[in-house]
C-alpha positions in Angstrom: 71.3 3.2 113.1 74.2 1.3 114.8 77.4 1.6 112.8 79.2 -1.7 112.1 82.3 0.0 110.9 85.7 -1.3 112.0 87.4 0.8 114.6 89.8 3.3 112.9 92.9 2.1 114.8 92.2 -1.5 113.8 91.5 -0.6 110.2 94.8 1.3 110.1 96.7 -1.6 111.7 95.3 -3.9 109.0 96.1 -1.4 106.3 99.7 -1.1 107.5 100.1 -4.9 107.7 98.7 -5.4 104.2 100.8 -2.7 102.6 103.9 -4.1 104.3 103.4 -7.6 102.9 105.9 -8.7 100.2 104.4 -9.2 96.8 105.3 -12.9 96.9 103.1 -13.4 99.9 100.0 -11.9 98.2 98.4 -14.9 96.5 95.1 -13.4 95.5 94.7 -13.4 91.7 95.5 -10.1 90.1 92.8 -8.1 88.3 94.5 -7.8 84.9 94.8 -10.8 82.6 98.5 -10.2 81.9 99.7 -7.6 84.4 103.3 -6.4 84.9 105.0 -7.5 88.1 104.4 -4.1 89.7 100.8 -3.9 88.6 100.1 -7.4 89.8 101.6 -6.5 93.2 99.5 -3.4 93.4 96.4 -5.3 92.4 97.0 -7.9 95.0 97.5 -5.3 97.7 94.3 -3.5 96.5 92.2 -6.7 96.6 93.4 -7.4 100.2 92.7 -3.8 101.2 89.2 -3.9 99.7 88.3 -7.2 101.2 89.9 -6.8 104.6 89.7 -3.1 105.4 87.4 -1.2 103.0 84.7 -3.8 103.3 84.2 -3.0 107.0 82.5 0.2 105.9 81.8 0.0 102.2 80.6 -3.6 102.3 81.8 -6.7 100.3 82.7 -5.7 96.8 81.9 -2.1 97.6 78.2 -2.8 98.1 77.6 -1.0 101.4 74.4 -1.5 103.3 74.7 1.6 105.5 73.8 5.0 103.9 76.6 6.5 105.9 79.1 4.9 103.5 78.8 5.2 99.7 78.5 2.3 97.4 81.7 1.9 95.5 80.8 -1.1 93.3 80.8 -0.2 89.6 82.0 3.3 90.4 84.2 5.1 87.8 87.8 4.3 88.3 89.1 7.8 87.6 86.7 9.2 90.1 87.7 6.8 92.8 91.4 7.5 92.3 90.8 11.2 92.4 88.9 10.9 95.6 91.6 8.9 97.3 94.1 11.5 96.3 91.9 14.3 97.6 91.6 12.5 100.9 95.4 12.2 101.1 95.9 15.9 100.1 93.3 17.2 102.6 91.0 18.5 99.8 88.1 16.5 101.2 87.7 18.4 104.4 84.1 17.7 105.4 83.8 16.0 108.8 83.1 12.5 107.5 86.4 12.7 105.5 88.4 13.3 108.6 86.5 10.7 110.6 86.7 7.8 108.2 89.2 8.3 105.5 92.0 10.8 106.1 94.3 8.6 108.2 94.0 5.5 106.1 94.2 7.3 102.7 97.5 8.8 103.6 99.0 5.3 103.7 97.9 4.4 100.1 100.4 5.1 97.4 99.4 6.0 93.9 99.8 2.5 92.3 97.6 1.0 95.0 95.1 3.8 94.6 94.9 3.1 90.9 94.5 -0.6 91.7 91.7 0.0 94.2 89.9 2.1 91.5 90.2 -0.8 89.1 89.0 -3.3 91.7 85.8 -1.4 92.7 85.1 -0.3 89.1 85.1 -4.0 88.1 82.6 -5.0 90.7 78.9 -5.5 89.7 76.9 -2.6 90.8 74.0 -3.2 93.2 70.3 -3.0 92.2 68.4 0.2 92.8 65.9 0.6 95.5 62.4 1.9 94.5 61.3 5.1 96.1 58.1 7.0 96.4 56.7 7.5 92.8 56.1 11.2 93.2 59.6 11.9 94.5 61.3 9.6 91.9 59.4 11.4 89.1 60.3 14.8 90.3 63.9 13.8 90.7 64.0 12.3 87.3 62.8 15.5 85.7 65.6 17.6 87.5 68.2 15.0 86.6 67.3 14.9 82.9 66.1 18.4 82.3 67.5 20.5 85.2 65.6 23.6 86.5 65.3 26.3 83.8 67.4 29.3 84.7 68.6 27.7 88.0 70.1 24.2 87.7 71.8 22.5 84.8 70.6 18.9 84.0 72.6 16.4 86.1 72.7 14.0 83.1 74.9 16.5 81.2 77.9 15.3 83.2 76.8 12.1 84.9 75.3 10.4 81.9 71.7 9.7 80.8 71.5 6.8 83.2 73.7 8.3 85.9 76.4 5.8 85.1 79.1 8.5 85.3 82.0 9.2 83.0 85.6 9.2 84.0 86.0 11.9 86.6 82.3 12.3 86.9 81.0 9.7 89.4 78.4 7.1 88.9 75.3 8.1 90.9 72.9 5.4 89.9 71.9 3.0 92.8 73.7 5.2 95.3 72.2 5.6 98.8 69.7 8.4 98.8 70.8 9.6 102.2 74.4 9.7 101.1 73.6 11.7 98.0 71.6 14.3 100.0 74.4 14.6 102.5 77.0 15.2 99.8 74.8 17.7 98.0 74.3 19.5 101.3 78.0 19.7 102.2 79.0 20.8 98.7 76.3 23.5 98.7 77.5 24.8 102.1 81.1 24.7 100.9 82.0 22.1 103.6 83.3 19.9 100.8 85.6 21.6 98.3 83.9 21.2 94.9 83.6 24.6 93.2 82.1 23.4 89.9 79.4 21.4 91.7 78.8 24.2 94.1 78.0 26.5 91.3 75.6 24.0 89.7 73.7 23.0 92.8 73.7 26.2 94.8 70.0 26.8 94.0 68.7 23.3 94.8 66.2 23.2 97.7 66.2 20.4 100.3 63.2 19.0 98.6 64.9 19.1 95.2 67.9 17.2 96.7 65.6 14.6 98.3 63.8 14.0 95.0 67.0 13.7 92.9 68.4 11.3 95.5 65.2 9.2 95.5 65.5 8.9 91.7 69.1 8.0 91.7 68.7 5.4 94.4 66.0 3.8 92.3 68.2 3.2 89.2 
């Protein structure tokens, strides 16, 4: 698949320009009904980042079309903020993190990270994509019931409908290929996530494929 992502140097240039803009010049409506001056400025900066920089990879409103990039629309705010901070701190050290996010995330301060989380969490999540019935059914069983003696049910943390909860991300309607990739890098300890590593260490590639097919269908 041909990537349509914006070149990193151009993305960073836009990011620097947006963050350097004075609050008075940012006329996009803030996300909060009655925000403080500082919150309104952060929300304005976040909206501009989301629409002018983040959208080049993650799509308008966080609804990406390429499975290389996760869908952010409707994602849990707390999770999004935590991931931005992990990118900044170098805790997300898988190759994709370095290729796409590390340089830009270091320029985002904490108030703007919080505002980006609010923005994407407020966006309507995309519709699921139906998969092969057998794979979806097998994935649903693992998600809801786990694998006895091997894997805890995913729904325990991610919610009965994979909607997520706070620091636990929304997985519903996420790209299947992206989910498989993240499960793989976590299982191989290429992405630092000790708790998840312990939970999924016994998943087979087929298990991952089935769970991903189910989640993408939601």
